[in-house]
N, C-alpha and C positions, 0 to 999 in steps of 0.2 A: 822376587815375587812372593814377598812375605804375605801380602794380603790375600794372596790365593791359596797358600799352603798352610797358613796359620793354624788352622784345625788339626793339621796333621804333622805338627813339628815332632812331636815324640816319636813318631814312625820314621820320619826323613832324617833326623838327628841321629838316630842310632843305626842308619843303614849303611851298609858298605857298598851297596849297589848304586844308591842315588847320586848321580854324577859321574859314575864310573861305567858307562855303557858302551858296549862294541856296536856303533852306529851302523856299521856295515858288516853284518854276520855272514860267514862263508858256509853254506850248505855242503859244499864239496869237501871240506875240512871237519865236518862235525858229525860226531856219532851220537845220535839222537837218544838221550837217556835222561829221565827224570831223577834228580838227585835232592837231597834235603836243602842244598844251597842254591838250587836253580829257581830264578823267578821270573825272568824273561821268557817268552815263547820261544819254541825252537826257530833256527835261523831262517827257515823257509815257510814257516807257519803264516797263512794268509787268512784274510776274513776280518770280520767287524771288530774282533779283539784288538786288531792293529790299528783301529780307528780312533784311538784315544787321542786328545789334544795334547800336544807337548807342553810341559811346563819347564821354561829355562830356569837355570839355577840362580839367574839375577835378571834384573830388569834391563831392557835394551831399548827403553822408550827415547833415550837420548842419542842412541847409535845412528850413524848415517850408513846407508848401504848404497854402494855404487855397483851397477850390473853393467857390464860391457858386452853389448850385444842383446838384441830384443827378439831372438828366436824362441822356440817353444822351450828351450832349457832355461834361458834367462827369465822369461815369463814364469815358469814353473817355480824358479827359486824365489821370486818375488812373492807368489803365492804361499809358499812354505813358510817364509820369514814372517808373513802376516799371519797365517792361521796357526802355526805351532810355535813360533818365535815371539809373537805378540809384539813384534816391531811395528810402530805406526806406519801406515801406508805412505804418508806424506815424507817420510824420511828416506824412501827408497827412490833412487833414480836411476834410469836407464840411459846410458851413453851408446847411441847407435850411430854408425857411419853412413847409413843409408837415409833416405826420407821416408821409409816405411817399416813398420815392424813385422815380425814373422820369420825372418831368416830364410831357411830352405823351405818352409811351409808357405809356398806363394799360390797365388791365383789372381788374375787380373784380366783386363781387357773387355772388350764388348762385343755385340754381334756385328757391328759395321766394320771395326778394324781387326776383328778376330781375338779370340781369347788366348791366353798362354798359361800353362801350367808345365814347370820344368820337369816335375816328377809328381808321383802319387804314393799313397800310402797303403799297403795292404794291412789291415788291422786284425788283431787276434783278441779273443776273449780273457785271455789271461794276462794282459797288460795291466797288473795289479795298482801300479804307481799312477799311470794316466787315468784309470777310472776311479782311482781315489780322489784325483784332483777334480775330474770333470763331473763327479756327482754332486759336487758343491757349486759349480758354475751354472748360473741360469742359461736356460736353453735360447737357441738362437730365434726359434720362431714359436714355441708352446709357451703358454702364459705361466706365471708364478703359481705353484712352487716348483715347477718342472725344471730338470737340469739338463745339461748337454747329454749326459748319460742316459737319462729318461727318454730323449728325443732319438738318440742312437738305438736304443733298445725297441722303441715303438716301430721304426723303420725296419730293423733286422729280424725282429720276432715275427713280423708279418710279411716278410719278403725274403724266403731263403735264397742264399748265394750258392750257384754252382755254374758250371760251364758245360755246354753241350758241344764245343767246337775247341778244345784247349789246344790242339795241333791240326793244322792243315798243310797240305802239300799238292803239288801237280795242279798249279793254276786254280787253287780255291777249294780243292777236294778236301772234305774233313777225313783226317787220318785217325786210324784206331789209337785212342790214348788210354785205354783201359790197363794196359800192363806196363810195369817199370822196366822190364827186360834185363834185369840183373842176374849174371850167372852166380853159381854159388860161391866162386872166389870173390867176386865183387861184394856180395853180401857179407861175407867173412871179413872183407877188408873194413866195411863199415863198422862191423862188431868190434874189430880190433881198435879202430880210431876211438870208438866211444870208451873203451877199456884204457886207452893211453892216457898218460898224466900230461896236464896242460904244459908243464915245465919241459916236456921233452919234444915239443914242437916248435921251438923258436926258429923262425925265419924259413920254415919249410913251406913249400907251395902245395897245391891241390895235385898239380901234375907231378910233383916229386914222388907222390904216394900212390895215387891211384893209377890203375892199368888203362890203357887204351880202350878196352871194352868197356869199362866203367864210363870212361869220358864219352863214348859214344852211344851210351843207353838213353832211353826215354827218360829214366829217373833224373839222369844229369841234365837233359834238356828241360824237364819240369823245373827242377831246383835252380839251375843257373839264370833262366829266364825270369823266374818268379822273383828271386832275390839278386839278380844282377851281379853274380859271381862270374869271374873268368877262371880259366885254368891255372893262371899264374897267380891267383890270389892267395891268400894266407890258409894254410891247412888248419891252424888254430882257430881261425874265426869260422871256418866250416864246421870243426868240431863243437864249437859252442852253439852254433846254429841248430845242429842236430839234436844236442841236448835240449835246446830251448823250445824247439817246435816238434819235439818227438810225438807229442800227443795229436799233432795234426797230419802226420805223415800219410794216413790213409785217404786224406782230403787233398794230397799234393797234386794228383792227376786232373781232378774234376774241380778243384779250388773250393769244395764244399765247406772246408774248415775256416773260410774267410768271412769276415763281416766288413761292410763299406759303410760310409757315411751317406747321407742325402746329397750333400753338395761336396764341393772341392775342399781341400784340406785348410785353406786359409779361411773361407767363410765357416766352415764347421767347427774349427778349433781355435784359431787366432782371434777372429773377430769376438766371440763371446768372452774369451778370456781377458782380452785387451780392455774391453768395456768394463768387466768387473773390476780390474785393477785401477783404470783411470777413476772409475766411481768412488773408489775407496781413497783416492789421492796420489796415487803412484805419478811419478813424473818421467816422461819420456821425451828425452832431448835428441833430436835427429840431426844429422850432418855433424856429429863429433867424433872425430877420429881419435881413437886412444892408441898412441904409437909405442908406448913403453910403461913400466911401472918402476917407481924408485922403492927398491927394496934394500933395507937395511938388516943386517944381521946383529943380534945381540945376545946376551945370555940366555934369554927367553926363547930365542928362535928367529925366524925371518918374518919380517914386518914390513908390510906396504906402507909407506909414508906419503907417497903422492902418485898421482896418476898423470903422465905426460900426454897431453891432448893436442890436437890441432883443431881449431875453431876460426872459421872465416879467414884462413891463411896464415893464422897466427898461433904460435906455440903458448899453450896455457897449462899452467901446472895447478892440479886440484889437490889441496892437501888432504891426507886422511889422518883423521884423528885416533887416539889410542883405543877408543871403543867402537871404532867404524870398521866395516868390513867391504870386501872387494871380491866380487864375482866375475870370471873372465871366461868366455866362450873362446876355446883354443881352436884353431884351424876352421876351414869353412869347406862343404862339399859343393857349394854353388858359386864361390868367388870366381871372378873373370869369365862370367858366362858370355858367350858371344852370340848374337842373335841375327836371325834371317827371315826370310818371307818367301811368298810365292816366287818372286822374281829375283831373289838375292841369296846366295849362301852366306853362312856366317863368315866374316873375316876374322880368322883365327890369327890374333897377334901375339902369339905366345909360344913358346918352345921349352924344353928342358933347362935350357941356359937361362931363362928369364922367369921361370915359375916360381912360385911361392914368394912373391915379392909385394903381393896385395895385402890389404891391412890385417886381415885375421891370420895369415900365415905370419906376416912380419912381426906381429906381436909376440906369437909363440915363439919365433926365432930369437927374438930379444931376451925372452924369458929364458930360454935354453942356454943362451950363451952365459947366463948368470951362475947356472948350476945344472949339474946332471939330473937332479930330481924332477927338472922340468921336461925332460923326455927329449926326444930327436925327431923334430918335425921334418927334416929333410927325408926321411924315411917314407914320408907319405906325399909329399909335394914335389918329388924330383923325377917322375917317371910318368908324365903325361900320356904317352901312348899306352900306358897299362892302367891308367885309372880314369880314361875319358870315355864317355858316349854322348850321343846326340838324342835329343827327343824332339818331337813335332806335335804341335797341338792344332787339330783340324776343326775349323768352325764350319759346319756342314749344313747347307740347305739341300732340300730334296734332290737326289740325283742318283745314278746307278750305283754309286759307292754306298748310300744309304739302303738301296733295294738289296744288295749284295749283303750288307751288314743283317739284314733282318734273318737270312738264312742260318746265322751263327748265333742268333739271339735267342735266349731263353723266354723272353716276352718281347712284346713289340717295343721297340726302342722309345717311343712317344708315350708309353704308358705310364711312367714315373717309377716302374719296377726295375728289377735287375735285368740288364742287358746281357752283355756277354758274360757276366760273372768273374771278370778279370781278365788277363791278357790271353790272346790268342797268339801262338807262336806260328811263324811260317817255317817249317823244319828244312825245306830246301832252298831257304833265302841264304845267299852267301853273306849278306849282312846279319843274318839271324835276326830278322826283324819280326817284332811283335806289335800288337795294337790292340786296343781296349776301348769299350764305350761304357762307361759307368752309368749310375742312374741318372735319368735326365729330368728337368733341368739341371746341369752340373753347376750353374751359377744362379743366385737369386736375380730374378729380372730377366733370365734369359728368355728370348722369343719362343713361341711354342713350335713354330716350323723349324727351329735350329736343333742340331745336335753337336756336342763337342765330343771329339774322339781324341785318343793320344796314341802315338806312335813312338817306338824307340828301337834300337839297334844295339847290339853288342859288338860287333866286329867293325872297328873304324878304318882298318886298313885294306879292306877288301873290296873289289869292285862290285857293283850290283849285277844281278842277272840281266836285267834289261838296260839299265842305265849303267854303262861301263865306266863308273867313277866310284870312289868311296863316298859314303853317305856325308861326310863334312863338306865335301866339294860340290854338293848338289844343292840346287835350288829347292824351294818348296814344291813347286810343280814337277821337277824331276823325282823328288821323293814320293809324291802322288803317282808318278808313273810307274815307279819300281812297285809301289803297293798294288796298283791296279793290275800290273802284269801278274802278280802272284795271286790275285784274286779271280783271274780269268776275265776281266772287264776292260782290257786295254783298248779294246776297239770302242770304248765308250769314254775315252780319257777326256776328250774335249768337254763333255758334259760335266765330268767330275770336276775338272779344274775350274770351269765356269762357275760352279756352285760351291766351291771349296776355299776358304780363306786358310792358309798354311802360316803358322810362326814356329819357327825352329829355334833351338837353343843347344849350343855346343858347350859342354861343361867339363873342364879339364880335370877336375878333382872329385867326380861325383862319386866314384867308387875308391876314392884315396884311402878311406879308412879300412878297406879290405887288404890293403898292401901287406905284403909279409912283414912280421914284426917279430920283436923278442921282448923279453922282460926288461923294462926299463925305457923303452922306446916311448910309451905313453905315460905321462905323469898320472900318479894318483889324483883324486878329486881334491883331496886336500894334501899337497906335498908335504913329505916330511919336514917338520920343524916350522912350517908356515902357521902363523897365529890368526892372520886376518883374511887370508887369501883362499878362494876356492876355485878350482877349474871345472868347467862343465862342458857338455855337448858330446860329439861323437868322437873325440880323439883323447879320451882320459881312460883311465883303467879302472875297471870294476871286477869284482870278483869272478862272476859267472855270466853276467848278461852279454847280450850281443851288440853290435853298432848297426847303424842304418834304420833305427827304428824310433818311433816318437817315445816309446816306452824308456828306451836307454837315456833319451835326453832328459826325461822328467826324472829318473832314477837318479842321475847324476846331481841334478839340482837339489833333490831331496836329501841326498847323501852330504852334499856340501853344507846345507843348513843346519842339519842335525849335528854334524861334526863341529862346525864353527861355533856354534851356539851351546854346545855340549848338552843338547836335550836328552832327558831321560826317555828316549824313544828311539827305535830301531827302524831300519828300512829293510824289511823283509827281503830275502834273496828271492831269485826268480821262482815262478810257480812250480812245485814239486812234482808235476805230473811225470817227469821222467823217471821217478822212483816208483810210480804205480804199476804193479805188476800186469794190471789189465791193459795198459797203453804199451809196455814191453811185449807183451804176448801179441798184441794186435800189430805192432811194429814189425815183429819178426815174420809174421804171416804176410803182412802187406809187401814187405820187401821181397818175399818169395812169390809175388803175384797171386797171393791169396791161395796158394797151395799149401797143404799142411807143413809145418816146421818140424824139425827133428824133436821127436818127444811128444808132439801134440796128441797122437792116438793114445800114449799111456795117460797123459793128464786127463784126456776126456773119460777114459776107463776109470781112474782113481775118483774123479770129482762128479761123475754122473749121478744124478739124484740128490746131491748135496747142496748145502746152502752156497758153496763157493762155485757151482757150476757155471754161474753167469760171467766169471772173470775171463772164460775162455772167448777168444773171437769167434765171430759168427763162422760156422763151416758146415759143410754137408754131413749127412748123418754117418756115423761110424761105419766103417767098412767090416764085413764079417771077420771076427777074430779067429785065429789059428793057433795051434799050439805054441809054435815059436814066437809069438807076438812079443812077449817080454823080452826074451832074448835078443830079438831084432832091433828092438827099441833102445836096448841098452848099448848095443854094438855102435848104432848110428850116433848115440849121444857121446861115445868115447870118441868116435871118429870126429865129431864136430869140435870137441875140446882140443883135440889135437891140432885141428885146423886153426883154431884161435891162437893157441900158444905158438904157431908158426913153426 
């Protein structure tokens, strides 16, 4: 890139940093300190300073990029190769086994046959990589120069999200959801978990660590249903989630910390991103199955020399040049999805003996057979009963169900504004069923008299309370019956069925990325020694980010591009709000159901009338002080420390 940097050669030629950047800095291992030799931002420093365009150390104008999988991770990789790597868009080719792009970010159908969305995305304002990309992508409906981010902000800045019925029970009665209901020992258990090193949590489950009182609390109901955690899932992943979303914990019960798009995830994100990439010249080849990679080891490391594909029933080998790069999405949350409708339950033609044989898993398994650096896919795809759940998309004309929905809605469902504000969980459902209605219309072109609802359940092995079968054995009409029972409108079931189209989806691997894991089970984004191969998606290792978010997909793609091209640019670690004392204090009080935390009175006394008084969470006026106040607080603090140390 001589022509770009020529005016700066004197600086760059004398620099020990240029071309020697840690592309994925780790804030959990960094003591933040300015030194004479420090030139890069702190590991989790975010903001506009990180928006500089990357300058590769050499030109990649002749490099070919092959991206296996056209989900959000793969599409993000293409974007960063173009923006920061200056790779010509026409040099980038997607190889996609399906006939449509988007991966797990789906959304399809129509009002006549029924819409279908396998899952949704609860979004957060701190998705730094996602918003970094989408502030450059032209908006779906707004004119130039507005971006997807601008459009997103316009909606959410003017229509706040919250729930007025987060929990219901007793045939549709709204349940008090104001409290977490955590005892002192459960609060201490959370604090201890936050203090534990990640390396100490290999293969542990949530139920290995937490008590029954925690697992039966409102807090856990909020958490597990919002994020789709099961008791047997990874304790390590739960810890990472708690750090990642610590700032949002006071909005966990009423969902006020969330932001949602205007439309479904496919039309909101995939469509505008695809349009940009294709307009620049990126190639998308559908119905191409990549079965394996020909990887050779030499003195330089591991190099991909060819892609082994299947096209039109024939094996085709695609050679990879010495300056080319390969990006692979490993594993899949939504492969082997089985579909049903009003009259038919999904025919589930898979079990543990046949799992993990579909394309995305098979490719990862073939890689893993070559070297331990590629991880252990069998840890994630071999226990369907622990990684599966089912969802249902309801396409609703006016009915008793719609009228009942209005009782739980923040705004009229037809208003275009926030409806339920996120999922509503039925706490006495043996399926642990939840449902939601996002802003409507949920699809462009959706008729004015149609609403789209989404339903899912976590317990796949339990019989329903009304329909005495597990959810996967049920037709769409039977799922409607179970829902109507819990809403107290079972006597109007015929009306509901007549006006509701149901499309069901059973997904064997939908929470497979939450399965208990140990170090090495997931490969790094650029596995050790690999020179032209990056792995992306939900089954690769990052330092501190979580899985099951769009942000983590984008992060893995960005890391892959920066590291493979050796850009003089870093991918910031997750948003540092977990270290902000304001959020730490707020979290402590929130976990205690807004009652004062230990030492709060002392802090209020010290900080009253000072510049830093505002860092304390909102609370009632100080109680009348007495002589032993200080001694009392110190004693409580000492007892608290003893509790933490166990």
